[in-house]
C-alpha positions in Angstrom: -13.9 2.9 0.7 -15.1 6.2 2.2 -17.2 6.7 5.2 -18.9 10.0 6.0 -20.2 11.0 9.4 -23.4 13.1 9.2 -24.8 15.2 12.0 -27.8 17.5 12.4 -26.9 21.2 12.3 -30.2 22.7 13.4 -32.6 20.9 11.2 -30.1 20.3 8.3 -28.0 17.1 7.8 -24.4 18.1 7.4 -21.3 16.0 6.6 -18.9 16.6 9.4 -16.2 14.0 8.8 -14.9 11.8 6.0 -12.6 8.8 6.5 -11.1 7.2 3.4 -9.5 3.7 3.5 -7.4 2.8 0.5 -6.6 -0.9 -0.2 -3.5 -1.4 -2.3 -2.4 -4.8 -3.6 1.3 -4.9 -3.8 4.0 -7.3 -5.1 6.7 -8.7 -2.8 9.6 -6.3 -2.4 7.6 -3.1 -3.2 9.1 0.1 -1.9 6.6 0.9 1.0 8.6 4.0 1.8 7.5 5.4 -1.5 3.9 4.6 -0.8 4.2 6.3 2.6 5.6 9.4 0.9 2.7 9.5 -1.6 0.2 9.1 1.1 1.8 12.1 2.9 1.4 14.5 0.0 -1.4 13.3 -2.3 -4.1 15.3 -0.4 -2.4 18.6 -1.3 -2.8 17.7 -5.0 -6.4 16.3 -4.8 -9.0 18.8 -6.0 -11.7 17.2 -3.8 -9.6 17.3 -0.6 -8.6 20.9 -1.3 -12.2 21.9 -1.8 -13.5 20.4 1.4 -10.5 20.9 3.7 -11.3 23.4 6.4 -15.0 22.6 6.1 -15.1 18.8 6.7 -12.6 16.9 8.8 -10.8 14.4 6.5 -8.8 11.4 7.6 -7.3 8.5 5.6 -5.5 5.2 6.0 -4.0 2.6 3.7 -4.0 -1.1 3.9 -1.3 -3.0 1.9 -2.3 -6.5 0.8 0.2 -8.9 -0.8 -0.5 -10.0 -4.3 -1.4 -13.6 -4.5 
């Protein structure tokens, strides 16, 4: 799920911030350290993030849910 915060810049609506929340369903015993590593580097490889970084503040979080 992504949420954007929009503000008026003069008389124009502008996206100022985007927050993305990932929900990942995982099996018992999954290597959460690997998930943390991926979350730490994926943005550098994401075309959308690379296109908007510097223009729009971007934050993210991940929620791990057990399968079952």
